[in-house]
C-alpha positions as CSV (number, residue, x, y, z in Angstrom):
1,M,-31.4,-18.9,-3.3
2,A,-31.9,-18.8,0.3
3,V,-34.2,-21.6,1.3
4,L,-35.3,-19.3,4.2
5,S,-34.6,-15.7,4.9
6,V,-35.2,-14.0,8.0
7,S,-35.8,-10.2,7.7
8,D,-35.9,-7.7,10.4
9,V,-37.3,-9.9,12.7
10,G,-38.4,-8.5,16.6
11,I,-41.0,-9.3,19.2
12,S,-41.3,-7.9,22.4
13,F,-42.7,-9.1,25.6
14,G,-44.4,-6.7,28.2
15,G,-42.1,-3.9,27.3
16,L,-38.7,-6.2,26.9
17,R,-37.4,-7.0,23.5
18,A,-36.6,-10.5,23.5
19,V,-35.8,-10.6,19.6
20,D,-34.3,-7.3,17.8
21,G,-33.8,-6.7,14.4
22,I,-32.3,-10.2,13.6
23,S,-32.0,-10.9,9.9
24,F,-30.2,-13.9,8.3
25,G,-30.4,-16.4,5.3
26,V,-29.9,-19.8,5.2
27,E,-29.0,-22.0,2.1
28,P,-30.2,-25.3,1.0
29,R,-28.2,-28.2,2.7
30,E,-26.6,-26.0,5.1
31,I,-26.1,-26.7,8.7
32,F,-26.4,-23.0,10.4
33,A,-25.9,-22.9,14.3
34,I,-27.4,-20.2,16.9
35,I,-25.5,-19.4,20.2
36,G,-25.6,-17.0,22.5
37,P,-25.8,-16.8,26.2
38,N,-29.0,-17.5,28.5
39,G,-31.5,-15.3,27.7
40,A,-30.1,-14.4,24.2
41,G,-33.4,-15.0,22.8
42,K,-32.5,-18.2,20.6
43,T,-35.6,-20.0,21.5
44,T,-37.7,-16.9,21.0
45,L,-36.2,-16.9,17.9
46,F,-37.1,-19.9,17.0
47,N,-41.0,-19.8,18.0
48,V,-41.3,-17.3,15.6
49,I,-40.2,-19.0,13.1
50,S,-42.3,-21.8,13.4
51,R,-45.1,-19.3,14.3
52,I,-45.7,-19.9,17.5
53,Y,-45.2,-16.6,18.9
54,E,-46.4,-13.1,16.1
55,P,-43.6,-11.3,15.6
56,S,-44.0,-7.8,16.1
57,T,-41.8,-6.4,13.1
58,G,-40.0,-8.2,10.3
59,S,-41.0,-11.0,7.9
60,I,-39.8,-14.8,7.2
61,V,-39.7,-16.6,4.0
62,F,-39.7,-19.9,3.2
63,D,-38.9,-21.5,0.0
64,G,-40.2,-18.5,-1.5
65,R,-43.3,-18.5,0.5
66,D,-43.8,-15.6,2.8
67,I,-44.7,-17.3,6.3
68,T,-44.8,-14.8,8.6
69,R,-48.5,-15.0,9.4
70,I,-49.8,-18.2,8.1
71,P,-50.5,-20.7,11.6
72,P,-48.3,-22.8,12.6
73,H,-49.7,-26.2,11.8
74,D,-49.4,-24.6,8.2
75,V,-45.9,-24.5,8.8
76,V,-45.0,-28.2,9.3
77,R,-47.3,-28.7,6.1
78,A,-45.0,-26.2,4.4
79,G,-41.5,-28.3,5.2
80,I,-40.3,-27.3,8.6
81,A,-40.1,-29.1,11.2
82,R,-38.1,-29.1,15.0
83,T,-37.9,-30.3,17.8
84,F,-38.2,-28.4,21.8
85,Q,-35.9,-27.7,24.4
86,N,-38.3,-29.5,26.7
87,I,-39.0,-33.0,25.4
88,N,-42.9,-33.4,24.1
89,L,-43.5,-37.0,23.9
90,F,-46.6,-38.9,24.6
91,D,-45.4,-41.1,27.7
92,N,-47.7,-43.8,27.7
93,A,-47.5,-44.4,23.8
94,T,-44.5,-46.5,22.4
95,V,-41.7,-45.2,20.3
96,L,-43.0,-46.7,17.0
97,D,-46.3,-44.7,17.7
98,N,-44.7,-41.3,18.5
99,L,-43.0,-41.2,15.5
100,M,-46.1,-42.2,13.2
101,L,-47.4,-38.9,14.6
102,G,-44.8,-37.2,12.7
103,R,-46.5,-38.4,9.6
104,Y,-49.4,-36.4,10.0
105,R,-48.3,-33.7,7.1
106,H,-48.5,-36.0,4.8
107,H,-52.0,-37.4,5.2
108,R,-54.9,-36.5,2.8
109,S,-57.3,-38.6,3.4
110,G,-60.5,-37.0,5.3
111,V,-62.6,-38.5,8.5
112,L,-64.6,-40.1,6.1
113,R,-62.5,-42.3,4.3
114,Q,-60.4,-42.9,8.1
115,T,-64.1,-44.1,9.2
116,L,-64.4,-46.6,6.7
117,F,-60.4,-47.6,6.4
118,T,-60.6,-47.1,2.8
119,P,-57.5,-48.8,0.0
120,F,-56.4,-44.8,0.0
121,V,-55.8,-45.0,3.8
122,R,-54.3,-48.2,4.0
123,R,-51.9,-47.4,1.6
124,E,-51.2,-44.2,3.2
125,K,-50.9,-46.0,6.6
126,L,-48.2,-48.5,4.9
127,A,-46.3,-45.6,3.4
128,D,-45.9,-43.7,6.9
129,R,-45.1,-47.3,8.5
130,R,-42.2,-47.2,5.9
131,K,-40.9,-43.9,6.5
132,V,-40.6,-44.6,10.3
133,E,-39.3,-47.9,9.9
134,E,-36.7,-45.7,8.0
135,V,-35.8,-43.0,10.6
136,I,-35.7,-46.0,13.5
137,D,-33.1,-47.6,11.1
138,F,-31.5,-44.5,10.8
139,L,-31.4,-43.5,14.7
140,E,-30.8,-46.9,15.3
141,L,-33.8,-47.0,17.6
142,G,-35.0,-50.8,16.6
143,K,-34.5,-52.3,20.0
144,Y,-36.8,-49.6,21.6
145,R,-39.5,-49.4,18.8
146,D,-42.2,-51.2,21.1
147,V,-41.3,-49.8,24.7
148,L,-43.5,-46.9,26.1
149,V,-41.6,-43.4,26.5
150,A,-42.4,-43.4,29.9
151,G,-39.9,-46.1,30.9
152,L,-36.8,-44.6,28.5
153,P,-34.0,-42.6,29.8
154,Y,-33.8,-39.1,28.5
155,G,-31.2,-39.3,26.0
156,V,-33.3,-42.1,24.1
157,R,-36.0,-39.9,24.5
158,K,-34.5,-37.1,23.1
159,I,-33.3,-39.3,19.9
160,V,-37.1,-40.2,20.0
161,E,-38.0,-36.8,19.4
162,L,-35.8,-36.1,16.4
163,G,-36.9,-39.2,15.3
164,R,-40.8,-38.0,14.7
165,A,-39.2,-34.4,13.2
166,L,-37.8,-36.4,10.8
167,A,-40.6,-38.5,10.3
168,A,-42.2,-35.3,8.7
169,E,-39.6,-35.4,6.1
170,P,-38.8,-31.5,6.3
171,R,-36.9,-30.0,3.7
172,L,-35.8,-27.6,7.3
173,I,-35.1,-29.1,10.8
174,L,-34.7,-27.1,13.6
175,L,-33.1,-28.4,16.8
176,D,-33.4,-26.7,19.8
177,E,-30.2,-27.8,21.8
178,P,-29.8,-31.1,20.6
179,S,-27.7,-32.6,22.6
180,S,-28.8,-31.3,25.6
181,G,-28.4,-33.9,28.4
182,L,-26.7,-36.4,25.9
183,N,-23.9,-38.3,27.4
184,V,-20.6,-38.3,25.5
185,E,-21.6,-40.9,23.0
186,E,-24.6,-39.9,21.8
187,T,-23.0,-36.4,21.4
188,R,-20.8,-38.3,19.1
189,D,-24.0,-40.1,17.1
190,M,-25.8,-36.6,17.3
191,V,-22.8,-35.4,15.2
192,F,-23.2,-37.7,12.7
193,W,-27.0,-37.9,12.4
194,I,-26.7,-33.9,11.4
195,Q,-24.3,-34.2,9.2
196,D,-26.5,-37.4,7.6
197,M,-29.6,-35.0,7.6
198,R,-27.7,-33.1,5.4
199,D,-25.6,-35.6,3.2
200,D,-28.2,-38.6,3.1
201,L,-31.7,-36.8,3.5
202,D,-31.0,-33.6,1.7
203,M,-32.1,-31.1,4.5
204,T,-31.0,-27.7,5.9
205,V,-30.3,-27.7,9.3
206,I,-30.8,-24.8,11.9
207,M,-29.7,-25.4,15.4
208,I,-29.3,-24.0,18.6
209,E,-26.5,-25.1,21.0
210,H,-24.4,-24.5,23.5
211,D,-21.7,-27.1,23.1
212,M,-19.2,-25.3,20.9
213,S,-17.4,-28.7,20.2
214,L,-20.6,-29.6,18.4
215,V,-21.1,-26.4,16.5
216,S,-17.3,-27.0,15.3
217,A,-18.0,-29.8,14.0
218,V,-20.9,-29.8,12.0
219,S,-21.9,-26.5,11.6
220,D,-21.3,-24.6,7.9
221,R,-21.9,-20.6,9.8
222,V,-22.6,-19.4,13.2
223,L,-25.3,-16.4,14.4
224,A,-24.3,-15.3,18.1
225,M,-26.8,-13.7,19.9
226,S,-27.2,-11.6,22.9
227,S,-29.6,-9.6,24.6
228,G,-32.0,-10.3,21.4
229,R,-29.4,-9.1,19.0
230,M,-27.0,-10.3,16.5
231,L,-23.4,-10.2,17.8
232,A,-21.6,-11.8,15.0
233,L,-22.5,-14.2,12.0
234,G,-19.7,-16.2,10.0
235,T,-18.0,-19.6,10.4
236,P,-17.2,-21.0,13.8
237,G,-14.0,-20.1,14.0
238,E,-14.5,-16.4,12.8
239,V,-17.2,-15.9,15.4
240,Q,-15.5,-17.9,18.1
241,R,-12.6,-15.4,17.7
242,D,-15.2,-12.0,17.2
243,P,-14.1,-9.9,20.5
244,G,-18.2,-9.3,21.3
245,V,-18.3,-13.1,21.1
246,A,-16.0,-13.8,23.8
247,A,-17.0,-10.8,26.1
248,A,-20.9,-12.2,25.9
249,Y,-20.5,-15.9,25.7
250,L,-17.7,-17.2,25.9
251,G,-16.6,-15.1,29.3
252,G,-13.5,-13.4,27.6
């Protein structure tokens, strides 16, 4: 059974059909890539899945639950986390503090308990810290733990944002261009991290990516888009050999 089912999803902006009747399913623990030229509608599709945008048509079902109309914060609580093409971190907070923010979906204490700092809240905070330290170890961010984000190089900031998403312990993680702006070594590390998200953290991964070497290295299946429509769906090799993809994306 698919963990995520997208059925005939479409959205328009001022008469422009940004996403036009996209349908696909993603299986548990699958690494699923979405590729296409700039303006293909990839990030718009991510924004629809994460409920930043309201779809004009279609439905989205996650883990057997229709999430098409739920508010964005409930998407996170349902078990979906994401990163963004443009990094969204708190620059004047430390790496640790930014990662701790990813834990909010697990909080069960109300305002009164938080104010009184009850034993329940203390246990909650300790559990948050343990999980965040696991993420820091996973992404090898230990030397940056107490550094302000504002002073970090771009590649490290990108990894911190990934860490914040991982701290939420999602079942499904959406990665918007995870290798963008990374150097060769960081991109190589990203390949291993994405594979380990599936193999060690038991996550399903959907990513938007332009680096075809990364896509080929980690993806089980690939969806190619152009002008809001689906061009091809299959293994990385099948999609790269598709004539429509060659024309629209690879310049053939």
